[in-house]
GUZA-102596 format. One record per residue (C-alpha): residue number from 1; residue in three letters; chain; x, y, z. Coordinates in steps of 0.05 Angstrom, whole numbers, plus 5000, padded with zeros to 4 digits. Layout:
pos; code; unit; u; v; w
NUM; ala; A; X; Y; Z
...
***
This chain:
pos; code; unit; u; v; w
1; unk; A; 5659; 3929; 0728
2; unk; A; 5722; 3926; 0770
3; unk; A; 5719; 3951; 0841
4; unk; A; 5760; 4013; 0858
5; unk; A; 5809; 4001; 0915
6; unk; A; 5835; 4072; 0922
7; unk; A; 5859; 4133; 0883
8; unk; A; 5930; 4156; 0870
9; unk; A; 5935; 4227; 0844
10; unk; A; 5860; 4225; 0829
11; unk; A; 5870; 4163; 0785
12; unk; A; 5827; 4103; 0805
13; unk; A; 5864; 4040; 0825
14; unk; A; 5825; 3977; 0812
15; unk; A; 5826; 3913; 0855
16; unk; A; 5862; 3853; 0825
17; unk; A; 5851; 3801; 0879
18; unk; A; 5885; 3734; 0861
19; unk; A; 5849; 3676; 0894
20; unk; A; 5875; 3609; 0918
21; unk; A; 5949; 3623; 0921
22; unk; A; 5992; 3562; 0938
23; unk; A; 6020; 3561; 1009
24; unk; A; 6075; 3520; 1041
25; unk; A; 6060; 3516; 1116
26; unk; A; 6131; 3491; 1130
27; unk; A; 6157; 3561; 1117
28; unk; A; 6119; 3593; 1175
29; unk; A; 6177; 3583; 1224
30; unk; A; 6226; 3613; 1175
31; unk; A; 6178; 3671; 1164
32; unk; A; 6180; 3689; 1238
33; unk; A; 6256; 3687; 1238
34; unk; A; 6260; 3731; 1176
35; unk; A; 6214; 3782; 1209
36; unk; A; 6258; 3785; 1271
37; unk; A; 6320; 3796; 1229
38; unk; A; 6297; 3868; 1216
39; unk; A; 6333; 3883; 1151
40; unk; A; 6340; 3959; 1148
41; unk; A; 6310; 3969; 1079
42; unk; A; 6250; 3927; 1096
43; unk; A; 6240; 3964; 1162
44; unk; A; 6243; 4032; 1128
45; unk; A; 6195; 4011; 1073
46; unk; A; 6148; 3980; 1124
47; unk; A; 6145; 4046; 1163
48; unk; A; 6121; 4080; 1098
49; unk; A; 6066; 4029; 1082
50; unk; A; 6042; 3997; 1146
51; unk; A; 5972; 4011; 1174
52; unk; A; 5947; 4033; 1105
53; unk; A; 5989; 4097; 1107
54; unk; A; 6006; 4092; 1033
55; unk; A; 5943; 4112; 0995
56; unk; A; 5900; 4069; 1043
57; unk; A; 5930; 4005; 1013
58; unk; A; 5938; 3946; 1060
59; unk; A; 6008; 3915; 1056
60; unk; A; 6027; 3849; 1088
61; unk; A; 6099; 3839; 1110
62; unk; A; 6133; 3772; 1098
63; unk; A; 6080; 3731; 1062
64; unk; A; 6086; 3658; 1042
65; unk; A; 6067; 3645; 0970
66; unk; A; 6081; 3574; 0945
67; unk; A; 6151; 3555; 0967
68; unk; A; 6174; 3627; 0974
69; unk; A; 6171; 3683; 1025
70; unk; A; 6159; 3751; 0994
71; unk; A; 6179; 3815; 1029
72; unk; A; 6112; 3851; 1021
73; unk; A; 6046; 3832; 0990
74; unk; A; 5983; 3872; 0973
75; unk; A; 5927; 3821; 0971
76; unk; A; 5876; 3869; 0940
77; unk; A; 5922; 3881; 0881
78; unk; A; 5959; 3816; 0874
79; unk; A; 6023; 3858; 0881
80; unk; A; 6089; 3833; 0909
81; unk; A; 6142; 3883; 0931
82; unk; A; 6212; 3852; 0934
83; unk; A; 6270; 3889; 0965
84; unk; A; 6335; 3860; 0937
85; unk; A; 6395; 3864; 0983
86; unk; A; 6467; 3850; 0964
87; unk; A; 6453; 3775; 0970
88; unk; A; 6411; 3781; 0906
89; unk; A; 6471; 3803; 0864
90; unk; A; 6490; 3730; 0849
91; unk; A; 6418; 3706; 0848
92; unk; A; 6392; 3739; 0785
93; unk; A; 6374; 3672; 0754
94; unk; A; 6338; 3649; 0817
95; unk; A; 6302; 3717; 0821
96; unk; A; 6280; 3709; 0749
97; unk; A; 6252; 3639; 0761
98; unk; A; 6217; 3664; 0824
99; unk; A; 6188; 3723; 0787
100; unk; A; 6163; 3679; 0729
101; unk; A; 6129; 3634; 0781
102; unk; A; 6093; 3693; 0813
103; unk; A; 6072; 3720; 0746
104; unk; A; 6045; 3651; 0726
105; unk; A; 5998; 3658; 0786
106; unk; A; 5973; 3725; 0760
107; unk; A; 6014; 3766; 0809
108; unk; A; 6053; 3830; 0792
109; unk; A; 6123; 3842; 0821
110; unk; A; 6154; 3909; 0838
111; unk; A; 6228; 3899; 0851
112; unk; A; 6273; 3950; 0885
113; unk; A; 6342; 3949; 0917
114; unk; A; 6357; 3954; 0990
115; unk; A; 6407; 4009; 0973
116; unk; A; 6353; 4051; 0940
117; unk; A; 6305; 4041; 0997
118; unk; A; 6358; 4064; 1047
119; unk; A; 6383; 4122; 1004
120; unk; A; 6325; 4143; 0958
121; unk; A; 6261; 4125; 0996
122; unk; A; 6222; 4185; 0970
123; unk; A; 6239; 4166; 0898
124; unk; A; 6222; 4093; 0911
125; unk; A; 6153; 4112; 0938
126; unk; A; 6140; 4156; 0877
127; unk; A; 6162; 4098; 0832
128; unk; A; 6115; 4052; 0869
129; unk; A; 6057; 4101; 0858
130; unk; A; 6070; 4102; 0783
131; unk; A; 6079; 4027; 0780
132; unk; A; 6012; 4016; 0814
133; unk; A; 5978; 4067; 0768
134; unk; A; 6009; 4033; 0707
135; unk; A; 5988; 3963; 0727
136; unk; A; 5923; 3974; 0765
137; unk; A; 5896; 4041; 0739
138; unk; A; 5849; 4050; 0681
139; unk; A; 5872; 4021; 0614
140; unk; A; 5914; 4071; 0575
141; unk; A; 5890; 4093; 0508
142; unk; A; 5945; 4085; 0455
143; unk; A; 5979; 4148; 0435
144; unk; A; 5967; 4173; 0364
145; unk; A; 6034; 4147; 0338
146; unk; A; 6019; 4077; 0366
147; unk; A; 5963; 4064; 0316
***
């Protein structure tokens, strides 16, 4: 039986802890610089999720996984939250490779744009709730027409 981490809208959210993630210690210095940069979308999102304020879920900011630094990581769920700024517009192929790598480790990626975080934060937080319910809530029963 899976352990319940929290509830969102009275729906149980189950832990999905992914063990033994690869880690490149050479990225620690870059990690500290990235944190200091204070990208607005990341700062706004962090204010909404830090200190377990979002459904008692513990988010880490700027986490090294393999040879990458992810914006936010929820260890108990194996969930990565990536906030794509304008620099990602030309990096769709790189983002795809990166996402495939994370998924190959058993991680789940929630990708949002910096523009949406800055302009539609309430909607983004609702989207994140439903994303977590979909991926970490109880298995859905197929609808009648899906049989």
